[in-house]
C-alpha positions as CSV (number, residue, x, y, z in Angstrom):
1,M,-27.3,5.3,-19.5
2,P,-26.4,7.1,-22.6
3,A,-25.5,5.1,-25.8
4,I,-21.8,5.1,-26.7
5,S,-20.6,4.5,-29.7
6,S,-18.3,1.2,-30.0
7,N,-15.4,3.0,-31.4
8,K,-15.0,5.1,-27.9
9,P,-12.3,3.6,-25.8
10,Y,-14.7,3.6,-22.8
11,R,-18.0,2.5,-21.0
12,V,-20.4,3.7,-18.3
13,G,-20.3,0.8,-15.7
14,R,-20.9,0.1,-12.1
15,S,-18.5,1.7,-9.7
16,R,-18.0,1.9,-5.9
17,T,-19.5,5.3,-6.3
18,G,-22.4,4.6,-8.0
19,L,-21.6,5.0,-12.0
20,G,-18.3,5.5,-13.7
21,L,-16.7,5.4,-17.0
22,F,-14.4,2.5,-17.4
23,A,-11.6,2.0,-20.2
24,T,-12.5,-0.5,-22.9
25,R,-9.3,-1.0,-24.5
26,P,-5.6,0.6,-23.6
27,I,-5.6,4.3,-23.4
28,K,-2.1,5.7,-23.8
29,K,-0.8,8.7,-21.6
30,G,-1.3,11.9,-23.3
31,T,-4.7,10.5,-24.9
32,K,-7.6,12.9,-25.0
33,I,-10.4,10.5,-23.8
34,V,-13.6,12.7,-23.8
35,R,-14.8,16.2,-23.7
36,Y,-16.7,17.5,-20.7
37,F,-19.7,19.3,-22.3
38,G,-23.0,21.2,-21.7
39,P,-24.7,24.5,-21.7
40,L,-22.6,27.3,-20.9
41,L,-24.0,29.4,-17.8
42,D,-23.4,33.1,-17.2
43,S,-23.0,34.1,-13.7
44,K,-23.8,37.7,-14.7
45,K,-27.5,36.4,-15.5
46,K,-29.4,35.6,-12.2
47,K,-31.1,33.0,-14.2
48,D,-28.1,31.1,-15.0
49,D,-26.0,31.9,-11.2
50,A,-29.0,30.5,-9.6
51,V,-28.8,26.9,-11.4
52,E,-27.2,24.2,-8.9
53,N,-26.3,20.9,-9.5
54,K,-23.1,18.6,-8.8
55,Y,-21.9,19.0,-12.6
56,L,-21.2,22.2,-12.5
57,F,-17.5,23.1,-14.2
58,E,-16.6,26.2,-13.6
59,L,-13.9,28.0,-16.5
60,T,-13.5,31.4,-15.2
61,N,-15.7,33.5,-12.5
62,R,-18.1,34.3,-15.3
63,W,-18.4,30.8,-17.2
64,T,-19.1,27.9,-16.0
65,I,-20.3,24.3,-18.0
66,D,-23.3,23.0,-16.8
67,G,-22.6,19.3,-17.3
68,S,-25.9,17.5,-15.9
69,V,-26.9,17.1,-19.6
70,R,-27.2,13.1,-20.1
71,K,-25.1,13.2,-23.6
72,N,-22.4,14.4,-21.4
73,V,-20.6,10.9,-21.1
74,A,-17.7,12.6,-18.9
75,R,-19.8,13.3,-16.0
76,Y,-19.5,10.1,-15.3
77,I,-15.9,10.2,-14.6
78,N,-15.5,10.0,-11.0
79,H,-12.9,11.8,-8.4
80,A,-9.8,10.3,-7.4
81,C,-7.3,11.5,-5.3
82,K,-4.5,9.6,-7.3
83,P,-6.2,10.0,-10.9
84,N,-5.0,8.3,-14.1
85,A,-6.7,11.3,-16.1
86,E,-6.7,15.2,-15.5
87,S,-9.1,17.9,-16.7
88,D,-7.4,20.0,-19.8
89,V,-9.2,23.4,-19.3
90,K,-9.4,26.1,-22.3
91,P,-11.3,29.3,-20.8
92,R,-10.9,31.2,-23.7
93,K,-12.5,28.0,-26.1
94,R,-14.8,27.4,-23.0
95,K,-14.0,24.2,-23.5
96,V,-12.5,20.9,-21.1
97,V,-11.4,17.8,-22.3
98,I,-10.6,14.7,-20.0
99,R,-7.0,13.5,-20.7
100,A,-4.8,10.4,-19.7
101,I,-2.0,11.4,-17.4
102,K,-1.3,7.5,-17.2
103,N,-1.4,4.7,-19.3
104,I,-5.0,3.0,-18.3
105,E,-5.8,-0.5,-19.1
106,P,-9.1,-2.1,-20.2
107,G,-11.3,-2.7,-17.4
108,E,-9.5,0.5,-15.4
109,E,-12.0,3.1,-14.2
110,I,-11.0,6.8,-15.6
111,N,-10.9,9.4,-13.1
112,Y,-9.7,12.4,-12.3
113,D,-9.2,15.2,-9.3
114,Y,-12.4,17.5,-9.1
115,G,-10.2,19.9,-7.2
116,T,-10.2,21.5,-3.8
117,D,-13.6,23.5,-3.6
118,Y,-15.9,20.4,-5.0
119,F,-13.9,18.2,-2.8
120,K,-14.6,20.5,0.8
121,A,-18.4,20.9,-0.6
122,Y,-19.3,17.8,-1.6
123,L,-16.9,14.8,-0.9
124,K,-15.3,15.8,2.5
125,P,-18.6,15.7,4.4
126,I,-19.1,12.3,3.1
127,G,-15.7,10.9,3.3
128,C,-13.7,10.3,-0.3
129,K,-14.2,7.1,-1.8
130,C,-11.5,6.7,-4.2
131,E,-8.9,3.9,-4.2
132,A,-6.6,6.0,-2.3
133,C,-8.7,7.2,0.4
134,E,-10.1,3.5,0.6
135,K,-6.6,2.3,1.2
136,K,-5.7,4.9,3.9
137,R,-8.7,4.0,5.4
138,K,-7.8,0.5,5.5
139,K,-4.3,1.0,6.4
140,K,-5.5,2.9,9.5
141,R,-8.3,0.3,10.7
142,A,-5.5,-2.0,10.5
143,E,-3.3,0.0,12.5
144,A,-5.9,0.4,15.1
145,R,-6.7,-3.2,15.2
146,A,-3.0,-3.9,15.9
147,E,-3.0,-1.1,18.4
148,R,-6.0,-2.6,20.3
149,L,-4.6,-6.0,20.2
150,R,-1.2,-4.7,21.7
151,L,-2.8,-3.0,24.8
152,K,-5.0,-6.0,25.3
153,A,-1.9,-8.5,25.1
154,K,0.1,-5.8,27.6
155,A,-3.1,-5.7,30.1
156,E,-3.2,-9.4,29.8
157,R,0.4,-9.5,30.7
158,K,0.0,-7.2,33.5
159,A,-2.8,-9.2,34.8
160,R,-1.2,-12.4,34.9
161,K,1.8,-10.8,36.6
162,Q,-0.2,-9.4,39.2
163,A,-2.0,-13.0,39.7
164,E,1.7,-14.9,39.9
165,K,2.6,-12.1,42.6
166,Q,-0.5,-12.7,44.5
167,A,-0.2,-16.4,44.4
168,A,3.8,-16.3,45.4
169,K,2.4,-13.7,48.5
170,A,-0.4,-16.0,49.4
171,G,2.0,-19.5,49.5
172,K,4.7,-17.5,51.6
173,L,1.9,-16.7,53.7
174,N,0.6,-20.6,54.0
175,G,3.9,-21.5,54.6
176,H,4.7,-19.1,57.3
177,A,1.2,-20.0,59.0
178,K,1.9,-23.7,59.0
179,A,5.6,-23.3,60.3
180,N,4.1,-21.4,63.2
181,G,1.4,-24.2,63.9
182,T,4.0,-26.8,64.2
183,R,6.0,-25.0,66.6
184,L,2.8,-24.1,68.8
185,N,1.7,-28.2,68.5
186,G,5.0,-29.4,69.6
187,H,5.1,-27.0,72.8
188,G,1.7,-27.8,73.9
189,G,2.0,-31.7,73.6
190,K,5.1,-31.7,76.0
191,S,3.9,-29.5,78.6
192,A,0.8,-32.0,79.0
193,E,3.2,-35.2,79.1
194,G,4.9,-33.4,81.6
195,K,2.1,-32.6,84.1
196,M,0.0,-35.9,83.2
197,P,2.3,-38.3,84.6
198,A,3.1,-36.2,87.7
199,A,-0.3,-36.2,88.7
200,K,-0.7,-39.7,88.4
201,S,2.4,-40.5,90.2
202,G,1.1,-38.4,93.3
203,I,-2.2,-40.3,93.5
204,I,-0.5,-43.2,93.5
205,A,1.9,-42.6,96.3
206,K,-0.7,-41.2,98.7
207,A,-3.1,-44.1,98.4
208,P,-0.2,-46.6,100.0
209,T,0.5,-44.0,102.6
210,G,-3.1,-43.6,104.0
211,Q,-3.6,-47.4,104.0
212,G,-0.8,-48.0,105.9
213,R,-1.7,-45.4,108.2
214,A,-5.1,-47.0,108.9
215,S,-3.8,-50.5,109.4
216,S,-1.4,-49.1,112.1
217,T,-4.2,-47.7,113.9
218,S,-6.5,-50.8,113.7
219,A,-3.7,-53.1,115.2
């Protein structure tokens, strides 16, 4: 990390995206925080135009600042979709200064919007990790969880209702079966009782008749 004078209102520290620049004391809105500097690259020169890194700050179609030098403390300032600072670009002077657009409290990370081109080229493919985007992702995850729970509860209610309907239907079928069985058993019992006594009375009636005739013949 670069050495930073103690009279500066910032320090380099660990951030959610790696290293970042943090306020060490209150910074009022409108305050010029730090200059973004480095070698000037001329796009008309093939050697300069061939330079590629993540710290190139385009001033005009021709001039670009190569901010990859370690002394450029401003290179540690991370992107944010809802920043507390901005880049104040002065193309004619070929100069860029990072300026506070909000009151920044001690310990708060300093950030600014890198712009659409940088966002699309470097941040969108991996997902922006700024605080605002993290909040959006958390909100979406919470909404997705709530939706899954809602659908699960709905499916459970539906399954419970179906189970109750099936149980009620099975109860009705069992009730009809028992009622039919009782009627059939009652009818069969009466029929058996009606026939059996008649058969017994017929046998008893014939026996005395036969005996009577036999006695009469032998006499």
